[in-house]
Backbone as CSV, one residue per row, in Angstrom:
resi,resn,N_x,N_y,N_z,CA_x,CA_y,CA_z,C_x,C_y,C_z
1,UNK,101.585,105.056,112.497,100.497,105.897,112.945,99.441,105.989,111.856
2,UNK,98.241,105.911,112.262,97.143,105.939,111.313,96.760,107.365,110.956
3,UNK,96.790,107.656,109.670,96.418,108.989,109.200,94.950,109.269,109.494
4,UNK,94.094,108.248,109.368,92.668,108.422,109.642,92.437,108.835,111.105
5,UNK,93.189,108.242,112.029,93.053,108.624,113.438,93.498,110.067,113.669
6,UNK,94.548,110.478,112.986,95.039,111.840,113.147,94.003,112.847,112.649
7,UNK,93.266,112.487,111.610,92.215,113.368,111.113,91.053,113.468,112.105
8,UNK,90.905,112.455,112.955,89.857,112.469,113.983,90.351,113.127,115.277
9,UNK,91.414,113.914,115.184,91.988,114.683,116.284,92.724,113.845,117.317
10,UNK,93.179,112.645,116.926,94.086,111.913,117.804,95.428,112.602,117.769
11,UNK,96.109,112.637,118.902,97.410,113.292,119.013,98.434,112.326,119.567
12,UNK,99.696,112.578,119.245,100.764,111.797,119.851,100.839,112.210,121.302
13,UNK,100.594,111.264,122.183,100.572,111.538,123.618,101.701,110.765,124.286
14,UNK,102.423,111.461,125.123,103.514,110.850,125.883,103.209,111.038,127.362
15,UNK,103.323,109.952,128.121,103.104,110.025,129.567,104.358,109.521,130.271
16,UNK,104.840,110.321,131.202,105.956,109.890,132.057,105.318,109.404,133.359
17,UNK,105.458,108.116,133.608,104.821,107.488,134.762,105.885,107.185,135.809
18,UNK,105.730,107.751,136.987,106.614,107.438,138.107,105.877,106.461,139.010
19,UNK,106.542,105.379,139.353,105.929,104.382,140.221,106.940,103.885,141.245
20,UNK,106.413,103.319,142.313,107.270,102.804,143.390,107.570,101.335,143.146
21,UNK,108.797,100.942,143.436,109.161,99.537,143.309,108.503,98.747,144.444
22,UNK,107.908,97.594,144.151,107.220,96.831,145.188,108.125,96.425,146.354
23,UNK,109.361,96.025,146.060,110.278,95.562,147.099,110.971,96.711,147.829
24,UNK,111.034,97.877,147.186,111.704,99.044,147.765,110.797,100.263,147.586
25,UNK,109.805,100.456,148.459,108.804,101.518,148.257,109.352,102.941,148.287
26,UNK,110.572,103.135,148.766,111.155,104.475,148.777,111.864,104.824,147.468
27,UNK,111.945,103.850,146.552,112.624,104.053,145.276,111.569,104.258,144.187
28,UNK,111.764,105.321,143.398,110.869,105.597,142.272,111.515,105.161,140.968
29,UNK,110.717,104.589,140.088,111.168,104.158,138.770,110.333,104.915,137.733
30,UNK,110.897,105.132,136.553,110.194,105.849,135.492,109.835,104.908,134.363
31,UNK,108.627,105.087,133.823,108.187,104.357,132.636,107.614,105.395,131.681
32,UNK,107.990,105.340,130.403,107.486,106.281,129.407,106.531,105.538,128.483
33,UNK,105.324,106.055,128.368,104.270,105.477,127.529,103.969,106.449,126.404
34,UNK,103.847,105.941,125.160,103.562,106.798,124.019,102.534,106.123,123.126
35,UNK,101.498,106.883,122.723,100.429,106.317,121.920,99.615,107.463,121.330
36,UNK,98.857,107.174,120.264,97.910,108.165,119.763,96.705,108.185,120.686
37,UNK,96.285,109.378,121.091,95.185,109.503,122.046,94.461,110.826,121.812
38,UNK,93.278,110.957,122.378,92.470,112.167,122.213,92.568,113.008,123.485
39,UNK,93.015,114.261,123.324,93.085,115.172,124.470,91.748,115.886,124.603
40,UNK,91.296,116.263,125.756,91.877,116.097,127.092,91.346,114.877,127.843
41,UNK,90.516,114.044,127.207,89.974,112.881,127.915,91.005,111.763,128.063
42,UNK,91.869,111.585,127.083,92.914,110.553,127.059,92.353,109.158,127.375
43,UNK,91.445,108.638,126.542,90.866,107.325,126.829,91.881,106.175,126.765
44,UNK,92.846,106.250,125.845,93.857,105.190,125.747,94.760,105.182,126.983
45,UNK,95.175,106.346,127.421,96.009,106.444,128.612,95.243,105.970,129.836
46,UNK,93.975,106.335,129.929,93.150,105.903,131.058,93.034,104.383,131.097
47,UNK,92.835,103.766,129.915,92.773,102.287,129.856,94.094,101.675,130.321
48,UNK,95.215,102.282,129.879,96.514,101.755,130.277,96.730,101.886,131.784
49,UNK,96.372,103.044,132.344,96.564,103.239,133.789,95.646,102.334,134.604
50,UNK,94.438,102.064,134.109,93.552,101.102,134.784,94.163,99.699,134.763
51,UNK,94.742,99.325,133.597,95.444,98.044,133.499,96.607,97.996,134.486
52,UNK,97.362,99.093,134.573,98.508,99.156,135.485,98.061,98.910,136.917
53,UNK,97.043,99.626,137.355,96.561,99.485,138.736,96.057,98.077,139.025
54,UNK,95.467,97.439,138.018,94.885,96.116,138.194,95.926,94.987,138.119
55,UNK,96.937,95.127,137.240,97.818,93.999,136.928,99.259,94.142,137.420
56,UNK,99.730,95.353,137.658,101.148,95.553,137.980,101.287,95.930,139.450
57,UNK,102.275,95.344,140.096,102.438,95.511,141.544,102.962,96.877,141.959
58,UNK,103.691,97.552,141.088,104.276,98.848,141.449,103.225,99.941,141.529
59,UNK,102.947,100.480,142.737,101.929,101.532,142.851,102.377,102.824,142.170
60,UNK,101.427,103.501,141.525,101.723,104.750,140.828,102.020,105.873,141.810
61,UNK,103.010,106.673,141.469,103.332,107.859,142.253,102.761,109.096,141.557
62,UNK,103.084,109.268,140.264,102.579,110.412,139.514,102.647,110.117,138.016
63,UNK,101.860,110.892,137.258,101.835,110.770,135.798,101.882,112.170,135.209
64,UNK,102.841,112.401,134.314,102.936,113.673,133.589,102.608,113.408,132.130
65,UNK,101.715,114.229,131.561,101.229,113.988,130.196,101.566,115.177,129.309
66,UNK,102.003,114.867,128.093,102.227,115.888,127.053,101.653,115.351,125.762
67,UNK,101.037,116.218,124.973,100.519,115.774,123.686,100.709,116.877,122.660
68,UNK,100.800,116.452,121.398,100.993,117.405,120.311,100.244,116.918,119.092
69,UNK,99.593,117.853,118.406,98.921,117.521,117.156,99.977,117.212,116.114
70,UNK,99.740,116.169,115.345,100.678,115.823,114.299,100.287,116.455,112.967
71,UNK,98.997,116.717,112.804,98.521,117.392,111.608,97.968,118.730,112.049
72,UNK,98.488,119.789,111.482,98.020,121.121,111.841,97.923,121.958,110.563
73,UNK,97.165,123.005,110.588,97.071,123.844,109.396,98.430,124.426,109.033
74,UNK,98.666,124.538,107.761,99.921,125.116,107.304,99.987,126.600,107.627
75,UNK,101.173,127.103,107.724,101.326,128.532,107.992,101.426,129.267,106.661
76,UNK,100.911,130.450,106.607,100.916,131.271,105.405,101.950,132.368,105.576
77,UNK,102.902,132.420,104.646,103.924,133.465,104.693,104.054,134.102,103.310
78,UNK,104.365,135.376,103.273,104.628,136.067,102.010,106.037,135.710,101.552
79,UNK,106.188,135.638,100.243,107.517,135.327,99.716,108.396,136.579,99.747
80,UNK,109.673,136.358,99.936,110.631,137.460,99.933,111.101,137.775,98.506
81,UNK,111.133,136.730,97.659,111.620,136.930,96.297,111.054,135.838,95.401
82,UNK,110.980,136.136,94.109,110.543,135.159,93.116,111.634,135.046,92.071
83,UNK,112.097,133.840,91.796,113.139,133.603,90.810,112.554,132.783,89.677
84,UNK,112.965,133.097,88.436,112.520,132.349,87.268,113.722,131.707,86.613
85,UNK,113.569,130.459,86.279,114.607,129.737,85.529,114.068,129.440,84.145
86,UNK,114.891,129.674,83.131,114.462,129.394,81.762,115.020,128.086,81.309
């Protein structure tokens, strides 16, 4: 993962893609896609789904998306105790 991309607010994005099998349209199959992407536009995911619709025979049923920032501000907490070693 590129640290520079993470500083530009790219997030680890996971998409659970449900699609129908071409030979058995009543059967759903799952595909998990993971990539750094920008929320909420998700340009990388959109490019992938456009590729899917254009090149892959299995029609999409649904897509569930989750994303999380990998770099976030640190939390500030007060110390409970201070120990000194000589």
